[in-house]
Biopython code that builds the backbone (N, CA, C, O; Angstrom):
import numpy as np
from Bio.PDB.StructureBuilder import StructureBuilder

atoms = [
    (1, "ILE", "N", (137.070, 9.788, 93.444)),
    (1, "ILE", "CA", (136.177, 10.818, 92.924)),
    (1, "ILE", "C", (137.037, 11.925, 92.341)),
    (1, "ILE", "O", (137.991, 12.376, 92.976)),
    (2, "CYS", "N", (136.710, 12.355, 91.159)),
    (2, "CYS", "CA", (137.439, 13.449, 90.520)),
    (2, "CYS", "C", (136.604, 14.713, 90.452)),
    (2, "CYS", "O", (137.151, 15.814, 90.384)),
    (3, "LYS", "N", (135.282, 14.571, 90.469)),
    (3, "LYS", "CA", (134.396, 15.729, 90.351)),
    (3, "LYS", "C", (133.296, 15.649, 91.398)),
    (3, "LYS", "O", (132.838, 14.566, 91.762)),
    (4, "VAL", "N", (132.886, 16.811, 91.870)),
    (4, "VAL", "CA", (131.734, 16.933, 92.750)),
    (4, "VAL", "C", (130.770, 17.871, 92.048)),
    (4, "VAL", "O", (131.159, 18.968, 91.647)),
    (5, "ILE", "N", (129.524, 17.462, 91.891)),
    (5, "ILE", "CA", (128.546, 18.289, 91.197)),
    (5, "ILE", "C", (127.568, 18.834, 92.226)),
    (5, "ILE", "O", (126.875, 18.074, 92.901)),
    (6, "LEU", "N", (127.518, 20.171, 92.343)),
    (6, "LEU", "CA", (126.578, 20.831, 93.242)),
    (6, "LEU", "C", (125.313, 21.146, 92.457)),
    (6, "LEU", "O", (125.363, 21.822, 91.430)),
    (7, "THR", "N", (124.188, 20.657, 92.940)),
    (7, "THR", "CA", (122.911, 20.842, 92.256)),
    (7, "THR", "C", (121.934, 21.520, 93.192)),
    (7, "THR", "O", (121.827, 21.153, 94.362)),
    (8, "ASP", "N", (121.224, 22.507, 92.680)),
    (8, "ASP", "CA", (120.202, 23.209, 93.451)),
    (8, "ASP", "C", (118.871, 22.493, 93.242)),
    (8, "ASP", "O", (118.233, 22.644, 92.200)),
    (9, "LEU", "N", (118.461, 21.720, 94.234)),
    (9, "LEU", "CA", (117.221, 20.960, 94.124)),
    (9, "LEU", "C", (115.984, 21.821, 94.357)),
    (9, "LEU", "O", (114.859, 21.370, 94.142)),
    (10, "ARG", "N", (116.196, 23.063, 94.798)),
    (10, "ARG", "CA", (115.046, 23.952, 94.994)),
    (10, "ARG", "C", (114.408, 24.314, 93.662)),
    (10, "ARG", "O", (113.271, 24.785, 93.634)),
    (11, "MET", "N", (115.117, 24.105, 92.559)),
    (11, "MET", "CA", (114.592, 24.436, 91.237)),
    (11, "MET", "C", (113.822, 23.270, 90.621)),
    (11, "MET", "O", (113.372, 23.366, 89.480)),
    (12, "MET", "N", (113.663, 22.172, 91.359)),
    (12, "MET", "CA", (112.998, 20.995, 90.802)),
    (12, "MET", "C", (111.523, 21.269, 90.549)),
    (12, "MET", "O", (110.819, 21.800, 91.408)),
    (13, "THR", "N", (111.071, 20.901, 89.364)),
    (13, "THR", "CA", (109.656, 20.955, 89.016)),
    (13, "THR", "C", (109.358, 19.770, 88.123)),
    (13, "THR", "O", (110.003, 19.592, 87.089)),
    (14, "GLY", "N", (108.398, 18.966, 88.507)),
    (14, "GLY", "CA", (108.045, 17.801, 87.698)),
    (14, "GLY", "C", (109.209, 16.865, 87.507)),
    (14, "GLY", "O", (109.776, 16.372, 88.483)),
    (15, "GLN", "N", (109.578, 16.610, 86.262)),
    (15, "GLN", "CA", (110.645, 15.682, 85.933)),
    (15, "GLN", "C", (112.024, 16.340, 85.881)),
    (15, "GLN", "O", (113.025, 15.651, 85.687)),
    (16, "VAL", "N", (112.091, 17.662, 86.053)),
    (16, "VAL", "CA", (113.376, 18.354, 86.000)),
    (16, "VAL", "C", (114.178, 17.985, 87.245)),
    (16, "VAL", "O", (113.639, 17.984, 88.352)),
    (17, "GLU", "N", (115.434, 17.678, 87.074)),
    (17, "GLU", "CA", (116.270, 17.184, 88.163)),
    (17, "GLU", "C", (116.953, 18.285, 88.967)),
    (17, "GLU", "O", (117.779, 17.977, 89.826)),
    (18, "GLY", "N", (116.652, 19.515, 88.731)),
    (18, "GLY", "CA", (117.341, 20.590, 89.430)),
    (18, "GLY", "C", (118.413, 21.182, 88.539)),
    (18, "GLY", "O", (118.711, 20.659, 87.465)),
    (19, "ARG", "N", (118.981, 22.269, 88.996)),
    (19, "ARG", "CA", (119.968, 22.995, 88.200)),
    (19, "ARG", "C", (121.362, 22.734, 88.742)),
    (19, "ARG", "O", (121.604, 22.861, 89.943)),
    (20, "VAL", "N", (122.270, 22.372, 87.864)),
    (20, "VAL", "CA", (123.663, 22.187, 88.262)),
    (20, "VAL", "C", (124.256, 23.561, 88.507)),
    (20, "VAL", "O", (124.296, 24.398, 87.604)),
    (21, "LEU", "N", (124.714, 23.793, 89.725)),
    (21, "LEU", "CA", (125.313, 25.075, 90.070)),
    (21, "LEU", "C", (126.766, 25.127, 89.657)),
    (21, "LEU", "O", (127.235, 26.124, 89.108)),
    (22, "GLN", "N", (127.472, 24.046, 89.925)),
    (22, "GLN", "CA", (128.896, 24.026, 89.590)),
    (22, "GLN", "C", (129.394, 22.598, 89.646)),
    (22, "GLN", "O", (128.954, 21.801, 90.475)),
    (23, "THR", "N", (130.305, 22.291, 88.766)),
    (23, "THR", "CA", (131.042, 21.046, 88.833)),
    (23, "THR", "C", (132.415, 21.383, 89.385)),
    (23, "THR", "O", (133.181, 22.124, 88.770)),
    (24, "LEU", "N", (132.714, 20.837, 90.537)),
    (24, "LEU", "CA", (133.996, 21.089, 91.183)),
    (24, "LEU", "C", (134.962, 20.008, 90.717)),
    (24, "LEU", "O", (134.843, 18.847, 91.110)),
    (25, "ASP", "N", (135.899, 20.386, 89.894)),
    (25, "ASP", "CA", (136.838, 19.451, 89.301)),
    (25, "ASP", "C", (138.204, 19.641, 89.934)),
    (25, "ASP", "O", (138.882, 20.636, 89.677)),
    (26, "VAL", "N", (138.604, 18.695, 90.756)),
    (26, "VAL", "CA", (139.873, 18.820, 91.469)),
    (26, "VAL", "C", (141.046, 18.705, 90.512)),
    (26, "VAL", "O", (142.115, 19.243, 90.799)),
    (27, "HIS", "N", (140.888, 18.030, 89.395)),
    (27, "HIS", "CA", (141.979, 17.961, 88.418)),
    (27, "HIS", "C", (142.385, 19.364, 87.999)),
    (27, "HIS", "O", (143.575, 19.663, 87.902)),
    (28, "LYS", "N", (141.416, 20.219, 87.751)),
    (28, "LYS", "CA", (141.712, 21.588, 87.341)),
    (28, "LYS", "C", (142.253, 22.411, 88.502)),
    (28, "LYS", "O", (143.094, 23.289, 88.306)),
    (29, "LEU", "N", (141.775, 22.131, 89.707)),
    (29, "LEU", "CA", (142.195, 22.906, 90.870)),
    (29, "LEU", "C", (143.671, 22.744, 91.149)),
    (29, "LEU", "O", (144.400, 23.727, 91.284)),
    (30, "ALA", "N", (144.101, 21.529, 91.232)),
    (30, "ALA", "CA", (145.479, 21.267, 91.620)),
    (30, "ALA", "C", (146.415, 21.227, 90.423)),
    (30, "ALA", "O", (147.634, 21.162, 90.588)),
    (31, "GLY", "N", (145.847, 21.266, 89.206)),
    (31, "GLY", "CA", (146.667, 21.261, 88.019)),
    (31, "GLY", "C", (147.382, 19.945, 87.773)),
    (31, "GLY", "O", (148.448, 19.919, 87.158)),
    (32, "HIS", "N", (146.804, 18.861, 88.247)),
    (32, "HIS", "CA", (147.456, 17.568, 88.100)),
    (32, "HIS", "C", (146.399, 16.509, 87.794)),
    (32, "HIS", "O", (145.423, 16.380, 88.533)),
    (33, "ALA", "N", (146.578, 15.769, 86.736)),
    (33, "ALA", "CA", (145.573, 14.812, 86.280)),
    (33, "ALA", "C", (145.341, 13.655, 87.244)),
    (33, "ALA", "O", (144.311, 12.986, 87.160)),
    (34, "GLU", "N", (146.265, 13.408, 88.145)),
    (34, "GLU", "CA", (146.118, 12.267, 89.049)),
    (34, "GLU", "C", (145.483, 12.635, 90.388)),
    (34, "GLU", "O", (145.411, 11.797, 91.287)),
    (35, "THR", "N", (145.027, 13.863, 90.529)),
    (35, "THR", "CA", (144.397, 14.294, 91.775)),
    (35, "THR", "C", (143.026, 13.640, 91.926)),
    (35, "THR", "O", (142.248, 13.591, 90.974)),
    (36, "GLU", "N", (142.734, 13.141, 93.118)),
    (36, "GLU", "CA", (141.441, 12.537, 93.408)),
    (36, "GLU", "C", (140.864, 13.134, 94.684)),
    (36, "GLU", "O", (141.596, 13.415, 95.633)),
    (37, "ILE", "N", (139.556, 13.326, 94.702)),
    (37, "ILE", "CA", (138.870, 13.725, 95.924)),
    (37, "ILE", "C", (138.656, 12.464, 96.748)),
    (37, "ILE", "O", (138.126, 11.468, 96.256)),
    (38, "LYS", "N", (139.072, 12.518, 97.998)),
    (38, "LYS", "CA", (138.929, 11.366, 98.888)),
    (38, "LYS", "C", (137.648, 11.444, 99.725)),
    (38, "LYS", "O", (136.993, 10.430, 99.967)),
    (39, "ARG", "N", (137.296, 12.665, 100.166)),
    (39, "ARG", "CA", (136.118, 12.819, 101.020)),
    (39, "ARG", "C", (135.636, 14.254, 100.935)),
    (39, "ARG", "O", (136.440, 15.173, 100.779)),
    (40, "ILE", "N", (134.327, 14.454, 101.036)),
    (40, "ILE", "CA", (133.765, 15.802, 101.105)),
    (40, "ILE", "C", (132.886, 15.907, 102.334)),
    (40, "ILE", "O", (132.369, 14.905, 102.828)),
    (41, "ALA", "N", (132.717, 17.136, 102.829)),
    (41, "ALA", "CA", (131.850, 17.360, 103.986)),
    (41, "ALA", "C", (131.328, 18.785, 103.951)),
    (41, "ALA", "O", (132.088, 19.734, 103.761)),
    (42, "PHE", "N", (130.026, 18.923, 104.134)),
    (42, "PHE", "CA", (129.424, 20.244, 104.275)),
    (42, "PHE", "C", (129.533, 20.696, 105.715)),
    (42, "PHE", "O", (129.394, 19.894, 106.638)),
    (43, "ALA", "N", (129.782, 21.987, 105.906)),
    (43, "ALA", "CA", (129.774, 22.569, 107.248)),
    (43, "ALA", "C", (128.349, 22.484, 107.791)),
    (43, "ALA", "O", (127.402, 22.423, 107.007)),
    (44, "PRO", "N", (128.175, 22.479, 109.113)),
    (44, "PRO", "CA", (126.831, 22.413, 109.687)),
    (44, "PRO", "C", (125.898, 23.511, 109.169)),
    (44, "PRO", "O", (124.689, 23.303, 109.076)),
    (45, "SER", "N", (126.453, 24.668, 108.835)),
    (45, "SER", "CA", (125.620, 25.761, 108.313)),
    (45, "SER", "C", (125.151, 25.485, 106.893)),
    (45, "SER", "O", (124.168, 26.071, 106.440)),
    (46, "GLY", "N", (125.848, 24.591, 106.182)),
    (46, "GLY", "CA", (125.520, 24.293, 104.798)),
    (46, "GLY", "C", (126.130, 25.263, 103.810)),
    (46, "GLY", "O", (125.906, 25.139, 102.606)),
    (47, "PHE", "N", (126.903, 26.235, 104.296)),
    (47, "PHE", "CA", (127.445, 27.268, 103.427)),
    (47, "PHE", "C", (128.909, 27.064, 103.049)),
    (47, "PHE", "O", (129.469, 27.860, 102.295)),
    (48, "LYS", "N", (129.528, 26.012, 103.562)),
    (48, "LYS", "CA", (130.910, 25.715, 103.179)),
    (48, "LYS", "C", (131.018, 24.233, 102.871)),
    (48, "LYS", "O", (130.346, 23.400, 103.479)),
    (49, "LEU", "N", (131.882, 23.926, 101.908)),
    (49, "LEU", "CA", (132.134, 22.550, 101.523)),
    (49, "LEU", "C", (133.634, 22.326, 101.557)),
    (49, "LEU", "O", (134.401, 23.074, 100.952)),
    (50, "ALA", "N", (134.041, 21.291, 102.271)),
    (50, "ALA", "CA", (135.469, 20.942, 102.337)),
    (50, "ALA", "C", (135.678, 19.643, 101.576)),
    (50, "ALA", "O", (134.818, 18.762, 101.560)),
    (51, "ALA", "N", (136.846, 19.545, 100.946)),
    (51, "ALA", "CA", (137.200, 18.320, 100.241)),
    (51, "ALA", "C", (138.632, 17.951, 100.578)),
    (51, "ALA", "O", (139.532, 18.789, 100.518)),
    (52, "GLY", "N", (138.836, 16.691, 100.934)),
    (52, "GLY", "CA", (140.171, 16.159, 101.098)),
    (52, "GLY", "C", (140.558, 15.484, 99.797)),
    (52, "GLY", "O", (139.741, 14.793, 99.189)),
    (53, "SER", "N", (141.789, 15.676, 99.368)),
    (53, "SER", "CA", (142.230, 15.110, 98.091)),
    (53, "SER", "C", (143.672, 14.652, 98.186)),
    (53, "SER", "O", (144.325, 14.809, 99.218)),
    (54, "THR", "N", (144.154, 14.088, 97.099)),
    (54, "THR", "CA", (145.550, 13.651, 97.058)),
    (54, "THR", "C", (146.505, 14.827, 96.945)),
    (54, "THR", "O", (147.719, 14.638, 97.009)),
    (55, "LYS", "N", (145.985, 16.028, 96.780)),
    (55, "LYS", "CA", (146.814, 17.243, 96.713)),
    (55, "LYS", "C", (146.510, 18.200, 97.852)),
    (55, "LYS", "O", (146.780, 19.396, 97.736)),
    (56, "GLY", "N", (145.953, 17.702, 98.951)),
    (56, "GLY", "CA", (145.655, 18.538, 100.108)),
    (56, "GLY", "C", (144.166, 18.728, 100.306)),
    (56, "GLY", "O", (143.358, 17.901, 99.883)),
    (57, "ALA", "N", (143.810, 19.834, 100.957)),
    (57, "ALA", "CA", (142.410, 20.112, 101.271)),
    (57, "ALA", "C", (141.980, 21.432, 100.638)),
    (57, "ALA", "O", (142.765, 22.373, 100.523)),
    (58, "PHE", "N", (140.726, 21.476, 100.237)),
    (58, "PHE", "CA", (140.129, 22.651, 99.614)),
    (58, "PHE", "C", (138.836, 22.994, 100.330)),
    (58, "PHE", "O", (138.149, 22.107, 100.837)),
    (59, "VAL", "N", (138.499, 24.283, 100.374)),
    (59, "VAL", "CA", (137.233, 24.728, 100.965)),
    (59, "VAL", "C", (136.561, 25.690, 99.999)),
    (59, "VAL", "O", (137.173, 26.645, 99.522)),
    (60, "TRP", "N", (135.293, 25.422, 99.720)),
    (60, "TRP", "CA", (134.465, 26.307, 98.910)),
    (60, "TRP", "C", (133.523, 27.054, 99.831)),
    (60, "TRP", "O", (132.881, 26.444, 100.686)),
    (61, "ASP", "N", (133.429, 28.364, 99.670)),
    (61, "ASP", "CA", (132.496, 29.190, 100.443)),
    (61, "ASP", "C", (131.251, 29.382, 99.583)),
    (61, "ASP", "O", (131.201, 30.277, 98.739)),
    (62, "LEU", "N", (130.250, 28.535, 99.805)),
    (62, "LEU", "CA", (129.055, 28.542, 98.979)),
    (62, "LEU", "C", (128.195, 29.777, 99.211)),
    (62, "LEU", "O", (127.392, 30.146, 98.354)),
    (63, "ASP", "N", (128.358, 30.413, 100.359)),
    (63, "ASP", "CA", (127.600, 31.618, 100.676)),
    (63, "ASP", "C", (128.002, 32.777, 99.778)),
    (63, "ASP", "O", (127.221, 33.710, 99.591)),
    (64, "GLN", "N", (129.200, 32.735, 99.221)),
    (64, "GLN", "CA", (129.695, 33.803, 98.352)),
    (64, "GLN", "C", (129.240, 33.638, 96.904)),
    (64, "GLN", "O", (129.602, 34.450, 96.053)),
    (65, "ALA", "N", (128.456, 32.609, 96.611)),
    (65, "ALA", "CA", (128.083, 32.300, 95.237)),
    (65, "ALA", "C", (127.085, 33.294, 94.646)),
    (65, "ALA", "O", (127.024, 33.446, 93.426)),
    (66, "ASN", "N", (126.303, 33.971, 95.484)),
    (66, "ASN", "CA", (125.277, 34.902, 94.994)),
    (66, "ASN", "C", (124.420, 34.262, 93.907)),
    (66, "ASN", "O", (124.332, 34.769, 92.789)),
    (67, "ILE", "N", (123.806, 33.166, 94.244)),
    (67, "ILE", "CA", (123.010, 32.402, 93.286)),
    (67, "ILE", "C", (121.666, 33.097, 93.036)),
    (67, "ILE", "O", (120.935, 33.408, 93.976)),
    (68, "ASP", "N", (121.355, 33.335, 91.765)),
    (68, "ASP", "CA", (120.084, 33.930, 91.371)),
    (68, "ASP", "C", (119.120, 32.797, 91.048)),
    (68, "ASP", "O", (119.170, 32.226, 89.959)),
    (69, "LEU", "N", (118.239, 32.471, 91.996)),
    (69, "LEU", "CA", (117.322, 31.351, 91.806)),
    (69, "LEU", "C", (116.261, 31.633, 90.753)),
    (69, "LEU", "O", (115.586, 30.707, 90.305)),
    (70, "THR", "N", (116.097, 32.876, 90.352)),
    (70, "THR", "CA", (115.100, 33.208, 89.330)),
    (70, "THR", "C", (115.632, 32.986, 87.921)),
    (70, "THR", "O", (114.855, 32.988, 86.966)),
    (71, "ASP", "N", (116.935, 32.797, 87.773)),
    (71, "ASP", "CA", (117.537, 32.602, 86.452)),
    (71, "ASP", "C", (118.110, 31.194, 86.357)),
    (71, "ASP", "O", (119.212, 30.945, 86.844)),
    (72, "PRO", "N", (117.369, 30.257, 85.729)),
    (72, "PRO", "CA", (117.839, 28.872, 85.656)),
    (72, "PRO", "C", (119.061, 28.683, 84.771)),
    (72, "PRO", "O", (119.654, 27.604, 84.781)),
    (73, "THR", "N", (119.456, 29.694, 84.009)),
    (73, "THR", "CA", (120.632, 29.560, 83.146)),
    (73, "THR", "C", (121.882, 30.191, 83.763)),
    (73, "THR", "O", (122.966, 30.118, 83.183)),
    (74, "ALA", "N", (121.735, 30.801, 84.921)),
    (74, "ALA", "CA", (122.869, 31.472, 85.548)),
    (74, "ALA", "C", (123.975, 30.472, 85.879)),
    (74, "ALA", "O", (123.704, 29.367, 86.348)),
    (75, "VAL", "N", (125.192, 30.862, 85.637)),
    (75, "VAL", "CA", (126.347, 30.020, 85.933)),
    (75, "VAL", "C", (127.010, 30.530, 87.205)),
    (75, "VAL", "O", (127.201, 31.734, 87.377)),
    (76, "VAL", "N", (127.353, 29.617, 88.081)),
    (76, "VAL", "CA", (128.006, 29.965, 89.332)),
    (76, "VAL", "C", (129.476, 29.582, 89.201)),
    (76, "VAL", "O", (129.806, 28.459, 88.821)),
    (77, "ASP", "N", (130.344, 30.520, 89.516)),
    (77, "ASP", "CA", (131.780, 30.244, 89.429)),
    (77, "ASP", "C", (132.385, 30.341, 90.823)),
    (77, "ASP", "O", (132.723, 31.426, 91.295)),
    (78, "LEU", "N", (132.513, 29.204, 91.466)),
    (78, "LEU", "CA", (133.058, 29.153, 92.820)),
    (78, "LEU", "C", (134.519, 28.757, 92.765)),
    (78, "LEU", "O", (134.869, 27.727, 92.188)),
    (79, "GLN", "N", (135.362, 29.561, 93.357)),
    (79, "GLN", "CA", (136.783, 29.242, 93.431)),
    (79, "GLN", "C", (137.114, 28.856, 94.877)),
    (79, "GLN", "O", (136.808, 29.605, 95.805)),
    (80, "PRO", "N", (137.728, 27.709, 95.064)),
    (80, "PRO", "CA", (138.025, 27.262, 96.423)),
    (80, "PRO", "C", (139.305, 27.883, 96.964)),
    (80, "PRO", "O", (140.127, 28.432, 96.231)),
    (81, "SER", "N", (139.431, 27.773, 98.255)),
    (81, "SER", "CA", (140.684, 28.107, 98.921)),
    (81, "SER", "C", (141.392, 26.793, 99.202)),
    (81, "SER", "O", (140.778, 25.850, 99.700)),
    (82, "GLN", "N", (142.669, 26.725, 98.889)),
    (82, "GLN", "CA", (143.439, 25.539, 99.254)),
    (82, "GLN", "C", (144.074, 25.795, 100.606)),
    (82, "GLN", "O", (144.692, 26.837, 100.825)),
    (83, "LEU", "N", (143.922, 24.848, 101.504)),
    (83, "LEU", "CA", (144.491, 24.978, 102.838)),
    (83, "LEU", "C", (145.976, 24.642, 102.748)),
    (83, "LEU", "O", (146.348, 23.485, 102.549)),
    (84, "ASN", "N", (146.804, 25.640, 102.894)),
    (84, "ASN", "CA", (148.244, 25.482, 102.695)),
    (84, "ASN", "C", (148.950, 24.725, 103.812)),
    (84, "ASN", "O", (150.078, 24.265, 103.630)),
    (85, "ALA", "N", (148.305, 24.592, 104.957)),
    (85, "ALA", "CA", (148.965, 23.939, 106.090)),
    (85, "ALA", "C", (149.170, 22.440, 105.860)),
    (85, "ALA", "O", (150.009, 21.816, 106.509)),
    (86, "HIS", "N", (148.397, 21.867, 104.931)),
    (86, "HIS", "CA", (148.483, 20.421, 104.719)),
    (86, "HIS", "C", (148.411, 20.152, 103.224)),
    (86, "HIS", "O", (147.325, 20.185, 102.645)),
    (87, "GLN", "N", (149.546, 19.886, 102.590)),
    (87, "GLN", "CA", (149.595, 19.709, 101.141)),
    (87, "GLN", "C", (149.671, 18.237, 100.714)),
    (87, "GLN", "O", (149.583, 17.933, 99.525)),
    (88, "ALA", "N", (149.832, 17.339, 101.668)),
    (88, "ALA", "CA", (149.871, 15.914, 101.352)),
    (88, "ALA", "C", (148.439, 15.390, 101.208)),
    (88, "ALA", "O", (147.484, 16.157, 101.321)),
    (89, "THR", "N", (148.292, 14.112, 100.964)),
    (89, "THR", "CA", (146.968, 13.510, 100.806)),
    (89, "THR", "C", (146.146, 13.675, 102.082)),
    (89, "THR", "O", (146.617, 13.402, 103.186)),
    (90, "VAL", "N", (144.917, 14.125, 101.904)),
    (90, "VAL", "CA", (143.951, 14.252, 103.004)),
    (90, "VAL", "C", (142.860, 13.221, 102.737)),
    (90, "VAL", "O", (142.105, 13.341, 101.772)),
    (91, "PHE", "N", (142.780, 12.209, 103.595)),
    (91, "PHE", "CA", (141.842, 11.121, 103.383)),
    (91, "PHE", "C", (140.450, 11.403, 103.946)),
    (91, "PHE", "O", (139.473, 10.795, 103.507)),
    (92, "ASP", "N", (140.349, 12.313, 104.906)),
    (92, "ASP", "CA", (139.049, 12.569, 105.516)),
    (92, "ASP", "C", (138.971, 14.018, 105.973)),
    (92, "ASP", "O", (139.979, 14.614, 106.352)),
    (93, "VAL", "N", (137.774, 14.576, 105.932)),
    (93, "VAL", "CA", (137.518, 15.922, 106.439)),
    (93, "VAL", "C", (136.237, 15.883, 107.261)),
    (93, "VAL", "O", (135.306, 15.149, 106.934)),
    (94, "ALA", "N", (136.192, 16.668, 108.322)),
    (94, "ALA", "CA", (135.003, 16.737, 109.164)),
    (94, "ALA", "C", (134.936, 18.116, 109.809)),
    (94, "ALA", "O", (135.950, 18.645, 110.264)),
    (95, "TRP", "N", (133.754, 18.690, 109.846)),
    (95, "TRP", "CA", (133.539, 19.993, 110.471)),
    (95, "TRP", "C", (133.175, 19.795, 111.928)),
    (95, "TRP", "O", (132.513, 18.819, 112.283)),
    (96, "GLY", "N", (133.606, 20.724, 112.778)),
    (96, "GLY", "CA", (133.207, 20.710, 114.180)),
    (96, "GLY", "C", (131.741, 21.103, 114.295)),
    (96, "GLY", "O", (131.241, 21.883, 113.483)),
    (97, "ASP", "N", (131.058, 20.576, 115.282)),
    (97, "ASP", "CA", (129.639, 20.914, 115.431)),
    (97, "ASP", "C", (129.402, 22.083, 116.379)),
    (97, "ASP", "O", (128.293, 22.616, 116.428)),
    (98, "THR", "N", (130.417, 22.492, 117.129)),
    (98, "THR", "CA", (130.238, 23.629, 118.036)),
    (98, "THR", "C", (130.881, 24.913, 117.502)),
    (98, "THR", "O", (130.485, 26.016, 117.878)),
    (99, "ASP", "N", (131.863, 24.762, 116.632)),
    (99, "ASP", "CA", (132.542, 25.920, 116.039)),
    (99, "ASP", "C", (132.457, 25.790, 114.518)),
    (99, "ASP", "O", (133.086, 24.896, 113.951)),
    (100, "PRO", "N", (131.699, 26.654, 113.843)),
    (100, "PRO", "CA", (131.480, 26.503, 112.404)),
    (100, "PRO", "C", (132.735, 26.676, 111.559)),
    (100, "PRO", "O", (132.714, 26.365, 110.368)),
    (101, "GLU", "N", (133.816, 27.159, 112.137)),
    (101, "GLU", "CA", (135.064, 27.345, 111.378)),
    (101, "GLU", "C", (136.088, 26.263, 111.693)),
    (101, "GLU", "O", (137.213, 26.320, 111.196)),
    (102, "PHE", "N", (135.721, 25.280, 112.508)),
    (102, "PHE", "CA", (136.649, 24.225, 112.920)),
    (102, "PHE", "C", (136.566, 23.067, 111.939)),
    (102, "PHE", "O", (135.511, 22.447, 111.798)),
    (103, "LEU", "N", (137.668, 22.769, 111.260)),
    (103, "LEU", "CA", (137.727, 21.705, 110.267)),
    (103, "LEU", "C", (138.843, 20.745, 110.652)),
    (103, "LEU", "O", (139.980, 21.156, 110.881)),
    (104, "VAL", "N", (138.506, 19.466, 110.720)),
    (104, "VAL", "CA", (139.488, 18.435, 111.042)),
    (104, "VAL", "C", (139.909, 17.758, 109.750)),
    (104, "VAL", "O", (139.062, 17.336, 108.963)),
    (105, "LEU", "N", (141.228, 17.650, 109.525)),
    (105, "LEU", "CA", (141.760, 16.978, 108.329)),
    (105, "LEU", "C", (142.399, 15.673, 108.750)),
    (105, "LEU", "O", (142.915, 14.938, 107.908)),
]
sb = StructureBuilder()
sb.init_structure("model")
sb.init_model(0)
sb.init_chain("A")
sb.init_seg("    ")
for serial, (resi, resn, name, xyz) in enumerate(atoms, 1):
    if name == "N":
        sb.init_residue(resn, " ", resi, " ")
    sb.init_atom(name, np.array(xyz, "f"), 0.0, 1.0, " ", f" {name:<3s}", serial, name[0])
structure = sb.get_structure()
């Protein structure tokens, strides 16, 4: 996987498929064309998204997006944090269920 597309399904009406909030492109994040996302996982709260990739792990804080649901043309620009403790390939990510800040790589 090279891209993850976050879509707000709350905007669905009739045949409309929802609004794309952001396309998370790991190629652009790590600055390397061969970067691939291996696994993604939402935190239990639903406000954070972690991705394991061939260039380490990234976390997006979706709560900081300030999404305006009344404006279907609004663009969301989410910048992830790269977890510096692990820069090699991360094949799997999982959030702890008792501690919302606990992430297993």
